[in-house]
N, C-alpha and C positions, 0 to 999 in steps of 0.2 A: 592435525585436528586437535588444537588445544584450546583451552578456555582462557580468555582474557578478562581484564577488568570491566570492559564494555558489556560483557555477557550477562552480568548481573542486571544492569539496566534494561537490556533487551529482554531478559527472561520475564521481568515484571511489566515492562511497557508493552509488549507485543499483544496483550490481551485487550486493553483499553484502546489502543491504537487501531486494532482490527475492527473496532466498532466506530471510533471517531472518524477515520479517514473516509469511509463510504458515506456517513452522515454529512460530513463536510463537502465531499465531492458532489453529491446530489442536491443538498439543501443549504448547508452552511456557507457556501461560497457567497451567497446573497448578502451575508453580513459583512463582507469585505469588498463590495463594490460590484459584483456581477449581478446581471439581471437573471432571474430564475424563471425558466418557462416549462416546457413539457418534460424536459429531462428531470426537473425537480418532481413533477407529478409522478412520472413513471419510476423515479428512484425510490419511491416508497415501497414498491415491490422489489425492484431489481437490487435495491440497497441491502435487503434482507439476505438475497442470494449471495452478494458480494461479501457480506460479513461472514457468512458461513464458509465461503471458499477462503477468505483470509485467515480464518481460524484453524484451517487444516495444518499448515506448517507448525504453528505453536503447539497444537495438539500432538503432533509427531514428536516434537522435542521432549515430551514428557515420557516417551518411550526409551529415551537415551538415559541410561543408568547414571552416568557421570553428570549429565546436565541437571537431573533431578536431585542428585546428592549435593552438588555444588550450588544449586539454584542460580546457575549462570549458563548461558549458551556459548556455543563454540564460535571462534573468531570469524570463520567464513560465513556462518549463518548470520552473524551480526552484520557483516558487510552486506550480504544479500538483502537482509531486512531494511537496512538503512537506505539502500538504493531504492527498494520498493516504496518505502515511505516517502522519499523525496520525489519519486516518479508520481505517486498519487497527489502529492501537494502541487507539483507542476502541472499535472493533468487537470486538477480541479480549477486551477487559475486560468486555463486555456481552452477548456472543453467548449466546443460550439453548442449553442442551445438556441431554441426558437420558441416563439410563442404564436399565438393567432395572427399577430401583426407582422410576423417575419422574424428575422435574425435578431438576436439579443446580444448586448455587449458581455464580454467575458471580463474577468478581473484585470487581465493584462491590457485589454482594450481600454477599460476605464482608467487604469492607473497610468499606463505609458503611451496611450494613443495609437497602438499598433493596428494594423488592418485586420479584418476578419480572416483573410487568407493566411497572414503571418501567424495569427493565434491558432488556426487549424493546423498549420505545419508544425508548430511547437507541441501541440496536443498529439499529433501523430508520433513524434519523437518520444513524448512522455508515455504514450500507450505502448510503444515498443519496449521502452525501459521498464514499464510495469510488467509486461508479459515475461521478458527475460529474467528479471530479478525474482519474480514469483517462482519460476521454474528453478532458479538457482537456490532460493530459500527451501523449496520442496526437496530438491535433490541433496542439499547440504544437511537437511534435517534427517533424511534417510541415511546418508552416509555416517552421520554421528551415531545413529542407532546401530548400524552395522559395526562401527569401530567399537562402541561400548560392549556389544555382544562378543566380539572377537577377543577384546582384552579381558573379559570376564572368564574366559576359558583357560 
């Protein structure tokens, strides 16, 4: 459980990224080719919840004495965070959305001409990636806290 050079970037980036990714997921994807429907509308409420949930692991890292002192996160937390961020980006590009007139195009449907079923399958993989990497970020943040408290004794 050591701190690498990537940890400084993650230490500072994790805060704005926790806000940017949900905003992009629910609304911002419309700026890169997706049609935004009801998911964008409900995202105004759910986005705030997702932001709060994504801020939990960064807040936990502040209880890690070494991370606070070095202003850099631990390597395994960096990896979990990077996978989480990539999962959010992939998910935002493939998330199925609908409006009053029916199904709307995702970014990948507009860019690559893939079918709605393929886009939904990729989104399902991205959702699994998001869930597992969030748990990994949470667990590695707690492990860092435990490690710093053990080494302080």
